[in-house]
Structure formats: structure tokens, C-alpha cells
C-alpha positions, 0 to 999 in steps of 0.5 A: 053413965056416959062412956068416954075416951081421951086422945093426947098428942105429944111432941118428940124433943132432943133432950139436949137441944130442946128441938123437935126430932123426927123420930116418930117411927122409931118411937112407935116401933119401940112402943110395940115392944111394950106388951101393955100397949095395943097398936091402935092406942098409939098413932102417927101424927101430921109431923114425924116429931109427933105421936098420938095416944088414944085410950080405950072406951072408959066407963069412969074417970079411974079407968081413964086415968089408969089407961092414960098413965099406962100410955104415957109411961109406955111412950115415954119409955119408948122415946128414951130408948129411941134417944128423945123425950116426949113433951106434953106441951100445946106448942113446941117451945122452939124449933129448928131452921129446917122443917120436920118431915111430914108423915108419909100418909097421902092425906098429910102429904096433900095437906102440905102440898096445899098449905106448906107453911101452915103444915111446917109450923103445925107444932101444936098438941092437944087433948081430945075428949070423946063422950058417947051420945045417943044419936047424931041428932042429939049430938048436934043439940049437944054441940049447940049447948056446949059451945058457949062454954068452950072459951072457959075450957080454953082458958083453963087448959092453956099450956102453950105460951112459948113459940120459937123460943119466946113467950108469946104473951098467950096462954094458949098459942096453940089456939091461935095457930089452929085459927089459921085453918079455914074451918076452926074455932067454936062451931056455929049454931046448927038447926039440927043434923040436916043443917050440920051435914048440909054445911059440911057438904057446902064446905067440901063442895066449895073446896074450903076443906078436902075432907071431914077431918079438916073440920077443926071446930073445937067441938064436932061429931066424930065420924068414927065413933058415936061420940061428940069430940071436944078438941079445944084443950091443950095437952096437959102437963099432968095426966090427972089434969087431963082426966079432970078435963075429961070429967068436965067435958062428960059433965057438959055433955050429960047436962046438955042431953038432960036440958035438951030432953027437958026442952030448956032453951040453949043459951043464946050466943052471938058468933062474933062474941063467942069468937072474941071470948075464945081469943080472950081466953087463949090470950089471958088464960085464968089471969084476970077476967073471962067472958062467960057464956052470957057475954058478961065479964067476970073474974076467971075464978068466978066463971070457972066455978059457974061452970062447975055449978052448971054441971054439978048435977051431972058430976054428982050422978057420975060420982065425979064431984069430989075428984073434979072439984078438988083438981079444979081447986088445985088448978085455980091455986097453982095456975095453968100449964102456961103459968107453970111454963112461964115460971120455969122459964123465969127460973132457969130458961128453956132448960127448965121448961124442957124438964117440966114438959118432959115429965110423963 
């Protein structure tokens, strides 16, 4: 069974104003008081109103769930002691007139010097799923096989409809914000590991990116761990939804490895069609139709169920079928995080949204 890990990014909010507050250092110091949290499990992020948590390597979804709940509750408690709340939302619902300070990391400071407006508006928060791969050559093959499914994940995980206090009309505005960086969106198709590395080197040589961390493709090989990292998901309101996506991503990776070993051809996918499908997914979420990996329009429910069918054998082998299928069915009934935020907004405005996204 492939091991996995989950990273989540949270926004720090003033509970009275719903505005981001630069209290990341205080929150991280307060978390250090918690004996159940390792210092490597909570990290600084680009802006001082953001924190990131990372689970240890996990063997199964139950273990991942325990760690994620532990981290969410520890950081939530630390935030309350520091006078703020953590918010599990893909974008900040609103922001103040003054920029939030950048974390004093040389890399982050260099990014702001290069693109101040983009950094000042980088109030976006995702969840990243790491899944173990046998080697980097296989990892590139996995990228080629999972890329057509990334828009479906974007649609399912949409949890960022609000920006500057208004409804953007998008389910995942975070996806749009990220698209403003030079290297973003679904990754291209690669002709093996050498091609992958050559393209990255070309981007570095051209100055399009300053380091490999600025490869904001929605899926990439990790440079720190022997994993593939899927990054297209908005952070989720609930920990069990995050675990559901971890199970789905692991299922996609396991299926890709098996199909690669069997010599099955990858699904052909034109880059311009994939980019358009990704935009459509970010815009509409699960409302109406989606573009499937073959480029055909179907009802969103049908495309999601075709994803489950695609990874069905892998879910069965990992023992995840019942849990993932049940949570996906709940998602299709209840709607995405973006749907829930919109319902809260219609009920009692930004106050209700703040309460919704601030539940640990």
C-alpha cells in the first residue's frame, strides 16, 4: 500500500472583523506549548496571516485522519489563545486596506520584491496530498496519467467563492489567483524524467522562476520527499473531506502505476482543452456539467462517479472503498465547500461565513 501525507494551509482571522491578522508567529509559538505537536508539523507560510500543517507519513486513511484532526485542534486552540481563529477556506473572504506583512524568509522577501501585488494578494490556502512513488521516472509517468483528472478534483474541492467581501461567481477563486503566476495550472505532458528536468532547467535559465518551489503546477514531483504532490485542492472545511481527497489521490496514483506497468497508453489530452476544463471546473464546481478526461461534457455527478470507477480497484486494494464512496456521496448531496459558504452568506452574511470556515 502506498504511504501518503497531507499538508493544509489555514488563514488567521480576527473573529470580530473577519479580517486577516498577522499573528502567525504568536500562533506557532502557542502551538509549541502543545505536547502533541512536533515543530516540523506546523510551518510558516508566505504571509504572516497564514500557517501550514503537515501530517507525518501515514499508511492508511484512519491514521491520516487522526493526525489531521490532532493538528487542526492544536492549531485552533493556539489561535484562540493568541486572539484569532484559524479558517479553513481557499481564499480570504475579505481583506483590509493594508497589506499583511510577508514572513521574514529570504525567499519570500525576494518574491515580494519581484511581484509585490501578487504576493500582497496571495490570500489562498490549499491542501496538498503527497503519495509515495517507486522512483522519479515512474513519478513522471504518474503525472502524465493523473493530469486529465485534475479538473475533476478542482471541481470537487472548490471552497473559495469569496474575495474582497463579494461572491466571485467561481467555486475555486483560489485556482484563478494561482493562475497569475508564470508556471501554474495542470502540468504539461512529459517525455520521461529527462524531459521533466530539462523543462524545469529551461524555466530557471530563462528566469521565469527563481527556484523549483515556484513550480506551481497542480501536480509535481516533490524535491523533498520520494512522492508525487497533488496541489490542485482548496483546503477543506472538514477534516474528513480532506481525508477523502487523500484517498482519491492515492487511488489515482496507484492506478497510474498499475496502468504504466501494464503498458496501457495514457489518456490523450490536449493542453488547451485541459486548461479550459480546469477553468470550467474552477468556475462551476459541481454545478451542472464537467469536462471529462476525454474532453466530453457530462453531468458533474456522472464525471465524479467515473472517477470512482477509474480508481475502484485501487480503492478496494487499500481498503478505502467504503469510506471514500460514502464521503463522495455526501459531497454530491450536500455540495462543495463553496456551496456551503454561499448558503451561509445568504443566511446571515459574512458573519455566518466566518463561523462556518472557523470550525476546526
